Backbone bond lengths (Angstrom), bond angles and torsions (degrees), N, CA, C in turn:
res aa  C-N    CA-C-N  psi(-1)  N-CA   C-N-CA  omega(-1)  CA-C   N-CA-C  phi
1 M - - - 1.454 - - 1.527 108.99 -
2 D 1.308 115.58 131.32 1.458 122.01 178.67 1.521 108.92 -87.59
3 L 1.327 116.63 111.60 1.457 119.91 -179.51 1.526 111.54 -94.06
4 A 1.313 116.07 33.17 1.462 119.76 175.19 1.524 107.69 -69.81
5 Y 1.314 115.54 123.85 1.452 120.44 179.26 1.521 108.67 -93.81
6 L 1.316 115.54 130.83 1.454 121.88 -176.87 1.519 110.47 -112.55
7 T 1.314 115.71 151.13 1.463 122.23 175.47 1.523 108.93 -94.33
8 I 1.309 116.30 173.81 1.465 121.07 175.46 1.520 110.24 -58.11
9 D 1.327 117.28 -43.03 1.463 120.33 179.34 1.523 111.67 -63.22
10 D 1.342 117.58 -39.06 1.464 121.55 177.63 1.529 110.85 -61.26
11 V 1.328 115.63 -47.27 1.463 120.41 -178.49 1.523 110.33 -66.14
12 A 1.307 116.66 -39.89 1.467 120.21 177.58 1.528 110.41 -59.16
13 G 1.314 116.90 -41.57 1.458 120.94 177.84 1.522 112.17 -64.67
14 L 1.322 116.96 -42.64 1.466 121.02 179.16 1.525 111.94 -63.23
15 L 1.324 115.85 -41.77 1.461 120.74 -176.99 1.529 112.74 -88.24
16 Q 1.313 116.35 -7.29 1.466 123.12 -178.34 1.526 111.71 57.08
17 V 1.334 113.84 48.19 1.463 122.22 174.54 1.526 107.51 -131.40
18 S 1.304 116.92 173.25 1.461 119.81 179.70 1.529 110.75 -79.48
19 P 1.332 117.22 155.56 1.472 119.94 174.89 1.536 111.72 -57.05
20 K 1.316 116.88 -33.18 1.466 120.82 178.70 1.533 110.78 -62.40
21 T 1.326 116.85 -39.00 1.463 121.28 177.57 1.519 110.56 -64.55
22 V 1.331 117.30 -41.65 1.469 120.81 178.24 1.522 109.73 -63.15
23 R 1.314 118.11 -43.87 1.471 120.94 178.48 1.526 110.64 -59.14
24 R 1.321 116.16 -43.65 1.461 120.92 179.20 1.538 110.18 -60.87
25 M 1.317 116.73 -41.66 1.457 121.16 179.02 1.529 111.22 -64.37
26 V 1.337 116.53 -38.63 1.469 121.10 177.17 1.520 109.76 -64.11
27 W 1.318 117.67 -48.77 1.468 121.89 -178.45 1.524 111.44 -59.39
28 R 1.328 116.18 -34.23 1.468 120.83 179.73 1.523 112.66 -83.18
29 G 1.322 117.66 -6.48 1.458 121.54 -178.82 1.520 112.82 74.53
30 E 1.322 117.07 24.54 1.462 121.87 -176.69 1.527 113.47 -85.25
31 I 1.322 117.78 -18.04 1.458 121.48 -175.87 1.528 108.07 -135.53
32 P 1.342 118.62 139.77 1.460 120.12 -177.96 1.532 112.01 -69.34
33 A 1.326 115.69 126.54 1.464 121.45 -178.71 1.522 109.32 -154.87
34 F 1.323 115.55 163.49 1.463 120.67 175.31 1.517 108.27 -146.40
35 K 1.317 115.19 159.45 1.461 120.27 -177.90 1.521 111.39 -99.52
36 V 1.315 115.07 139.62 1.458 123.35 170.17 1.522 104.31 -121.20
37 G 1.326 115.91 106.73 1.466 118.89 -172.24 1.518 108.44 65.48
38 N 1.322 115.97 -120.78 1.466 119.32 179.31 1.531 112.29 -109.34
39 Q 1.324 116.26 15.40 1.464 120.36 -178.51 1.522 111.22 -116.18
40 W 1.325 115.67 142.35 1.458 121.22 177.34 1.511 110.42 -82.99
41 R 1.328 115.98 142.48 1.458 122.60 176.23 1.527 108.29 -132.59
42 F 1.314 114.49 154.94 1.455 122.75 -178.11 1.522 107.74 -133.45
43 I 1.321 117.26 147.70 1.460 121.23 174.36 1.525 106.43 -95.23
44 G 1.328 115.54 125.90 1.456 121.75 -174.01 1.517 114.27 -50.05
45 D 1.333 117.41 -49.07 1.467 120.76 -179.30 1.527 111.74 -61.50
46 Q 1.323 116.97 -39.56 1.464 119.99 -179.53 1.523 111.10 -65.65
47 V 1.319 116.62 -39.63 1.470 120.12 178.74 1.528 109.63 -65.58
48 R 1.322 116.75 -43.26 1.476 120.00 179.12 1.527 111.35 -63.36
49 Q 1.334 116.87 -43.64 1.468 120.41 177.84 1.524 110.79 -63.31
50 W 1.310 116.53 -41.99 1.465 121.29 178.50 1.527 109.63 -60.56
51 A 1.332 117.20 -46.84 1.466 121.53 -179.08 1.528 110.34 -63.44
52 E 1.336 117.42 -43.26 1.458 120.75 179.44 1.526 111.27 -63.36
53 S 1.324 117.18 -38.33 1.463 119.70 179.33 1.522 110.62 -67.99
54 R 1.317 116.97 -33.63 1.470 120.60 177.06 1.520 110.59 -67.12
55 V 1.315 117.07 -41.00 1.462 121.02 178.87 1.529 109.22 -64.63
56 S 1.334 117.55 -44.08 1.462 121.71 179.15 1.523 111.13 -61.64
57 T 1.328 116.52 -41.58 1.471 121.82 179.91 1.523 110.06 -65.16
58 E 1.315 117.11 -44.68 1.457 121.54 179.93 1.524 111.06 -61.17
59 H 1.322 116.96 -42.68 1.464 120.96 -178.27 1.519 111.92 -68.99
60 S 1.333 117.37 -34.51 1.464 119.90 -178.58 1.522 111.96 -74.93
61 Q 1.325 117.97 -19.17 1.460 121.36 -179.91 1.516 112.80 -85.98
62 T 1.329 118.05 -11.09 1.463 119.86 -178.82 1.498 111.80 -95.60
């Protein structure tokens, strides 16, 4: 398991979306995240698994 901790900016770069979009996804509970103090953090493997599951879901619906 990769315990690389990512910031909102890191995740935004990986997903090629704005940090504001990532924050919105966190607030909606759409992406796995946790807070450290007042900052959101993400575990790299969880974000990758989440993204892969979204791609699989999208492909199965077409």
